[in-house]
N, C-alpha and C positions, 0 to 999 in steps of 0.2 A: 487687202491688208488683214492681218490676223486680228481676231477679236481679243479683247483684254482678258488675260488669265486671272485665276484667283490669286496668284502671288502678287500681281499688279494691284489688286483691289484689297489686299489683306489689311493695309493700313487704314482703309476706309470702312470696310465691312468685315467684322469678325467672323462672319459665316464662311469667308474665303479660307479660313484656317481650320475648317472642319472636314473630316473625311469619314463617311459612313461606308464601311466595306465588309464583305464576308470572305471567309476562307472556304474554298470549295475543293473537293477532291474525291477520288475513289477511296474506299476504306483501306487503311494502312499505308496511304501515301505520305503521311506525316503532317496532316493538317493541325492536329492538336499540339504536336511538338513545335511547329512553326509559331502557333499562337502563344505558347508558353515562353518561347524565346523572345518574342516581341514584347510581352508584358515585362519580362525580366530586364531587357535592355532599356525599356522605357521607364524603368523605375517603379512600376506598379506592383511588382512582387520582389521579394528579397532573396528568393531561392528558386532555382530552376525546377519546375514541376516535371515529373517523368511519368509517361503513360504506364510503363511496366511496373512502376512503384506505387501507382495509384495516388499520386500527389499532385495531379494537375488541378489548375484553377477552374477551367471550363468543364471538364468532365468530373463534376462534383457529385453527381447522383451515385449512390452505392452500386447500382447495376452497371453503370458506365465503368466504374473502377474495377468491378469484378470481371466484366467481359472484355475490357481493354478497348472499347470502341465508343465513339460519340453517338448518343441516342437522341439527345435533346439539344436543339440550337441554344447556345448560351451567349449572352451579350456581355461585353467587357469594354472598358474605356482606358485609354492611356494617352500620354502626351509625348510628342516627338518633334523636335526642331520648331517649337512654337506652334504646333498644330495639335488639335484634339482629334484623336482617332477613336471612333466608335466602331467596334469590331464584333462580328458575330461568327463564332465557330460553328459550322454546320455539320450534320451527320454525313457520313460517306456511304452508308449501307442503303441499298435500294428501298428497303422496307420503310425508311424514314424520309423518303424523297419529298413528302408533303411539308416537312419542317424546312427543307431547302427552298421549296416554292414560296412559302410564306415569308421567309427571310429575304429572298431576292426581290420580292415585291416592294420592300422598303429601303433597299440599298442603292447607293449611288455608284458603287464600284466593287470589284472583287479581285481576290488573288486566287488563281487556280494552281493547285500544287500537284506536280506530277512526279512519279517515281522515275529516277534516272535509269533504272534497269528495265522496268516494264513499259515506260512511256505512257501513251494514252490508253487507259483501261476502260472497261465498259461503263462503270458508273461515272468516271470523270468525263466521258463523252456525254452522258445523260445530263449531268449538271451543267455542262457547257451549253447544251441545247436549251436548257431551262433559262440560263442567263441570256442567250440569244433572244428568246421570246420576250424577255423583259427589257432588252436593250441596255444591259448593264456592261459598262466598259470593264475590261479585265487586264491584269498582268499575269504572266505565267512564271512560276517558280519551279525549276527542275531540282528536286530534292534528292538527297541520298547519293550524292556524287562520290562518297567515300566507300560505297558498296562494291563488291566484286561484280564485274560486268557492267558497271555504270558507264554510260556514254552519252554525252550531251548532244552530239550531232544526231544520233539515232533517235533520241527522245524528241528532238526538234522536228525531225522528219516525220515522226508519227503525229505531231501536232499539225503539221502542214497537211498531211494526207487525210487524217481521220476527222479533223475539225474544220477543214476547209478555210483556214485563215492564213494570214501572212505573218509568220513569226519573225520578229526583229530582235535578234540576239545581241544584247548589249554587253555581254561579258565573255571572257575566254578563261577556262579553268587553268589554274596553275597546279600541275600534278594530276595523276590519275588514281582512282580507287583509293587504296590506303594512303597513297602519297598525295592526295588532294589537300592542299594547304591554303589556297586562296584563289582570287580571280583577277583578271586584268579588266579594268573598266575601259570600254571602248569609246564611250561618249567623251570623257575627259581623260585621255590616256594616262593610266597610273596603275600600280599594282597594289591590291588590297590583300593582306595576308593575316591569317589567324594561327600563328605558330603555337605549338604546345597544346595542352588539353583544356585550357581555360577560355579560349575563344576571344582573346584580347586583340583588337584590330590594330594593325600597323600599316602605314601607307608609305609607298616608295616608288621609284621609277620602274618602268616595265622591264622585266628581266631580259638580258641581251639575247638569250636563246629563244625567246618568244616574240622578239620585236618584229621580225618580218611577218610572222603569222598574224600578229595583232594588227599591223598596218593593213594587211590584206583583208582581214575580217572587218576592220573599220571602214575600208573602202567599199566593201559589199554592203555594209549597213547604210552608209551614206547614200549609195545609189538606190537602195530599196526604199529608203525614206523619201528621197527626192521624187521618186515616181508616185508617191502617195500624197505629198503635201506641196501645194503650189508655191508657198513662200520659200520652202527649202529648195525647190527646183530652181527658183530664180537665182538664189545665191550660188547654187551648184553650177549653173550654166555660166555665171559670171566669174567664179573663182576656181572651179574644178573641185571644190571640197566644201565642208561645212564647219563652222566654228562649233565649239562645245555648246555654247548658249543656243545657237540656231538649231542644232541637232536635238537638244533637250526640248526646246519649244515645239519642234516638229513632232517629236515622239509623243508629247502630251496631246497635241491636236489629233494625231492619228489614233491614239488610244481613246480619246473622247468620242470620235466618230465611229470607232469600231473597224476602221480600214485595215488595221494590223494590231498585233499584240506584242508588247515588249516582253522579252524572255530573259529572266535572270536565273542564276543557279547557285547551289550551295549544299550544305549539309546541316540541317537544323539540329540534329542530335549532337553533332560535333561543334555546334555554336559558330558555324562559318557561313557567312552570306546574309545574315539577317539585317545588319545595319544598312547595306546597300538596298535591300528590299524595302525597308522603312523609308529610306530616302526616295525610292521610286514611287512609293505610295503617295508621298507628299508632292513629288514633282510631276507625276503623270496622271494620277487618278483625279476625277473631278470633285469639286466641293459642291454643296447644295446650290450654290449660285451658278454652277456650270452646267447643270442639267435643266431640261425644260421645266417650266412651272407645272405643278401637278394639275391634272384635269379631272373634273368631277361634274356632277349634275347639281346645279344650284336650284334648290327647292324653295319656292315662295308660297306662303299661305299654308304651310304645314301646321297641323294641329298637334301639339305635344300631347302625348297620351294615346295616340293612335298611330298606325303604320304610315309609312311615307306615301302609300298609295292614295291617301286622302288629299295630297297636295293639289293646289289649284293650278299651279303652273311649274314647269321645269325647263331648264336650259343648260346646255353644256358651257362651262366657263373654266377659267384658269385661276389658280392662286399662286402668287409668287412666294419664294422663300424669303419672306420679310417679316421680322418680329412685330411690325406695326400693322400688318394685315389682319383680317379676321382669323381667329383660331380655327385650325382644321388639322386633325390627326387621324391616322389609321391604326387600329389595333391589329397586331399580327401574332400575338401570343398571350395566352391566359394561363397562369399557373398558381398552384397553391403554395403558400410559404408560411413559416411560423408567424410572420407579421400580418398574415391575412391574405385575401385574394389579390394577386398582383395582375394588373392589366398592363402589358408591355406595348408601347406604341411609338410610332414615328411621327414627330410633329412636322408637318409640311409648311404651315404658315401660322403667323400670329404668335401669341404668348399666352400661356395658362399659368395661373398662380394657385397656391394652396387655398382651399376654401371656395373656389369659384364653381359655378354651376355650368355644365356643358350639356349638350343634347346628343343622344344616340339617335341619329337621323333615321336609320332603317327601322328601329324599334319604336321611334316616336316618343321617347321618354327622356326625362332629364336625369342627370347623375351629378353628384357632388364630388369634386376632387379633394379628398381629405389630406392626402400626402403625396409628394412627388419624390421619387427615389432615383438616384443615379445607380445603375446596375453594374455590379462587378461579379458576374456569375451568381453564386449563392449569397453574396454579400451586397448590402444596399446602404447608400449614404443619402440622407435626406437633403433636399435642396428646396429653395423657396419658389422657384419657377422653372418652366421649360419653354424654350423658344424654338422658332423654326430651325430645322436641321438637327434637333436633338432626338436621341433615342433614349427613352426613360420608361420607368414603371410608375404607375399611379395606384394608389389605394383609395377605394371609395366606390367606384362603379360596381354595382352588384349583378348586372345582367349583361353587360357588354361582352360579346364573344369575338373570337378571331374573325377579322374581316369587317368589323363594325367601324363606322366613322363617328368620331367625337368632334364636335365643333361648337362654335359660339352660337347661342340661341338666336341672336339677332341676324346671323348670316348662315343658315343651314346649307351644307354642301355634302353631297353623297359621293364618296370616292369608290372606285371599282374595287371590290374585294379580291383577294387572291383566289385562284381556282382551286377546287378540292377534287382530287381524283376519286373515282368510284372504288370502293373496297373490292377485293378479289377473293378473300378468304374469310370464312366464318367459323366460329366455334360456339357450341352451346355451353353456357356457364350457369351454375347454380350454387347456392350456399349449401355447405355440407349439413348445417343445422337449420331447420326450418325457421327458427327464431331469428336467424340472421338475414332472412330474405329481404326485408325492408332496407337494412343497412347496405346490402349488396346492390339493390336498385339505386339507392342514393349515390353509392360509390361509382357505379357505372355511368350515371348521369354526369357526375363531376369529371370523370375521365373523358367522356365525349365532348364536354365543354372545353377542356384544355386542349384536346387534339381533335380537330374537325374531321380528320381522315378515319377516325373510329366511329362506327355507327352501331347503335344499340336498338334492337327491335325485338318484338315478340313473335313467335311462330304460332299462328292461329291454329294449326293442325295439332301440334305436339304440346303447346303450352309452354315451350322452353323459351328462355331468353337467349338471343343470339348476339354475339359480339363480332362485328366484321371489321377487317382492317386490310393492310397492304401486303401482308405476308405472315408466315409462321412466327418469325422473330418479333414482328410488330405486336402480334397478339400475345406472345409469350411474355414480352416486357410489360404489356398493359396488365395482364392478369397478376404478374408478380408484384407490380406496383400496388394493386389493390390488397394483396396479401400482406405486404409490408406496412403500407400506410394505415390500413384499417384493421389489421390483425384478424382478417377473415379467413376462414378455411373454405376454399372454393374448389368445386369439381368442374373439370373442363373436358368437353367431348372431343372427338376426333375432328381435325380440321376438314372443312368442306369448301370447295371452290365455288365462286359465284358464276354460275352459268348464265348465258343470255340466249334469247331466241330471236330469229329474224326470218322474214318471208323470203321465198326464192322465186315467186312468180307474181305478176300483178293481178289484181282483181278490179275490174272497171264497172262502173254504173251500178254499184250495190245500193239498193233502195231500202231504207229502214224507216218505218213509221212507229213512233212511240205515242200511244194513246192510253190514258189512264183516267178513269172516272170512279171516284170512291165516295160520292155524296157531297164533297166539298168542291173547291175550285179544281177544275180538270187540268190535265196536262196533255198537250198536243205538240208534236214536233215531227217533221219529216225531213230526212237528209238523204242526199245521194253522194256517195263517196267513190273516188278512185284511189286505190291503195297499191303502192308499188315499192319494191326494194330500192333503197338509196343507191345510186351509182357512186362508186368510190370517188371521194373528193367533192361530190355534189353539195353536201351540206357543211363542208369544212370539218370542224371538230364536232358538229352537232350529230346526235344520234336519231333525231326526229325532225322532220321538216313538214310544216303545215302551210297550205295555201288555199286560197279561195278563188274559184272561177265563176262564181254566181253573178249573173247579170240581171239588170232590171229591178234590183232591190227585193228579189223574192225572199231572201233571208237577210233581215237587218243586221248591221255590223255588230251590234252587241250580242246577237245570237251566234254569229260566226265565231266570235271569241269564246262563247260558251261551248261550241262544238269542239274547238281546239283544246279547251280544258278537259272536255270529256274524253277526247282521244288520248291525252296524256294520262288520264286515269286508267284507260284500258291497257296502256303500255306497262303498267306496274306488274302485271302477272299474265304471262302468255299461255296459250292453249296446250303446249306440250307438257310442261311440268310446273307451271306457275312462276317461271323465271321472268325477269324484266325483258321487254322486247326492245330491240335496237335496230337501226338501219332501215327506217320506214319513212316513206314520203306519202302524205295524205293530202288529197285535193278535194275540197267541197265543191261539187259541180252544180248542185241544184238543191231545192228544198221547198217546203211549204209551211205556212203558218196558219194559226186559227186566231180570229179576232180577239177572243176572250181567253182561250185556254193555253196559248203559247207563252212561254217564259224562258228566261235564261236557264233555269234548273231543268226544264223539259228538254231543251236542246243539248244541255250538257249530258243528260242521261242518254239521249238519242245518239250523241257522238260516241259515248263509251260503248254502248251495246252494238252500234253499227260496226265500229272498228273491230270489236271482238269477233263478230260474225265474219267480217272480211278476213281476219287473220286465220280463222279456222279453215277458210277456203283457200288460203294463200300458200299451201305447201310449206309449212314452217320447217326450219332446220335449227338444231341445237348448236350453240357456239360455246367453246371453252376458252378460258384465258391461256395465253401462251407466254413463255418466258425464254428470252435469249440468254443462254448460259455460256460462260467461258470457263472451261475446266483446265487447270494447270496440274500436270502430273509428271513423274519421271518417265523418260522415253520407254523404259522396259514395261511400263504398266499401261501403255496406250491401247493395246489390243483388248484387254479386259474392260477398260473404260468404254471403248467404242461399242463393245458387245452389250454392256449394261445400258448404255444410252439407247441403243436400238431397241432393247426390250422395253424401254420407257416411251416408245413411239417418237423418238427424237429424229429431227432432220438435221444432219450434219452440214454445216455451212462453211467450215474452214478448219485447217490444221496447219500449225507451224511448229518448228523446232528451233531451240536455241539453248546452248550451254548445257546440254544434257537433260533438258526438260522440254515437254511438248505442251502445246496449248491448243485445245480443241474448242471450237465454237459450234453451238447447235441451238436449234429452236425446239423446245420441249413443252408439252402440256404441263401447266402448273400442277395439276392433280397428280402427276407422276413424280414430282420432286419432293413430296413429303418424305422425310427421313433420308433424303439422298446424301446429305453431308456425312451422316454416320456410315452409310454404305460405302461412300467414296474413300473415307479414311481407312475402312477395313480392307478395301481392295489395294490400297497403295501404302500400307504400313504407316498410315498417318501423314504421308508426305503430299497427298493430293488436296487441292483446294478448288473451290468454284465460286463464281459470282454470277448474279443474274440481274436482268432488268426486264420490265414488261415489254411484250412484243405483240400486243393487240389480241384479237380473238380469231379463232379458226373453227370450222365446222367439226363436230364430233363425228367420227365414222359411224354411219348408220348400222344398226344391228349389233354394235359393240356392247360389251359389258358396261363401259362407261356411260353410254347413252341410256342403257336400261336403269342404271343407278340414278342418273340425273332426272329421269322421268318419275 
């Protein structure tokens, strides 16, 4: 028997009428336009915002409006059919993938927007994989059906082939390209049209010329759904078809489990297809009650004022989406605003009111909630409380960062924070006037606090301040934000990529003895290490795996942990050029202690120095970050583009042609892509574009100029 849906419980629990969803897509697929139309139709705005006019609600930052792209994830809320929809418009550019990652961590569902001409593009595939990792149910919206070359079936085929999911198409377009005026609803057969330019919806019978095709497509939809849902299969076997209610319920269950994805279509710019999309959000995406309870580490005995490491005991537990449960929320965004420092969070359980004290579990400190704000992009509306299922901003916490858990002091719970990708590009930044140096340092600190994917560090050799991020555009936006917000004149160096080092051969039985006597307490530690390259997939996503094979208690457990910490210290700077070391498996096989002089510090030092010695003997190789690029150019420019890519050490992985344009995919070293956008426009008279996404690391050719520079 099917479990009770949120619609069934809506009259009992108001959380059933809440939807927390994100809009995901490749850059220029139309995410922000879809969001603007949703807000307009739901009555949250009184005028349709346009990206090209710089009048959108969610792209409110001046840089977003100037560049015409989404840079920062923006939260908005609206009401539709008795439901509250908390919506996050996420960036589509690969440089801002960390904003998407943090947003997906707190969402219950998502709408993935695809271009009807291009289908699944590189970044839309990347964000789809991110949603897979978080288990976020999705709907697919094929946008821009009014464009020349738009084809729903081709876009759906790319969803099936590139995303590995089962697309369940619930609409049939009425008209093609410029003639696209509406859709046929296959769930409850009817025609939905938006005649004229104002996008006013009219409903009527299925057009006679489309009736046969609509019946065929509904039959295929019913068969596909029946294969995925046992309740639908039972009715299908008994009657040979499915009623509209049964089909809708089955589509909801299939969406919740991720067995398939409902596909809708339209043209957001022409105001066509948004109302059915909103209905699908309400009908198919889960409420906070429909997702599993949030899991975290329940920490007992924590001393407020110290880190969570001082806890006496910890156990994994669940918190239900219940306003009466103990309060627990996850911070996923911190931003500066005229009203003060805003901490944006998702409330998973319990209720928090203005003036209450909460605890930041990881930091072990208390914070007072001074104000609670309902967020509408750059506008905020004060409310008295926030309950489970809400996405709100709070004013008051002074130190909580993205990934922090805020919860009731009486029931501390530590939630898993979003993962943060390692930066791959760095630039040196300095104030043009020496008197502004302190202001620049403070501005960089605030910037890193708002965006965890930005890292600020000092270069010990040059004395420069380095700002590291996910790409050229990421760093360019960050520096420009400092210039505008702080009025600082900043000098920026040439971008440098983040190289890595890794061993290529094992070193076994390396013995290292650390002995130090300086008149006071001595230090003694002896370790024996086996060091080897990580086999691909051995450590999962880990870059370092440590293990102990010590027997007989020759090295106490607390010293084993100290050796592991020392090894991690050694990985910060490798022997080739001081770059971080990755892909290492270290096994502590033996050791020795001294009754008086052994300590955790001594074994940490021994672990660090021993691993450094092993790495120097392990035939290290330099790694550079790689990028998978997709270059779209006119067919007559393909030859020049291929030659240019070859000169950039690219490995061509594919080439297709369609409608007078060619699409080339290649894997290119990130260091070779600096300035590529300008070069590509010059070679193609401004008609060429490219997109990229991280493709891991690869060895730098030995003896190359790149290797010499990196060393």
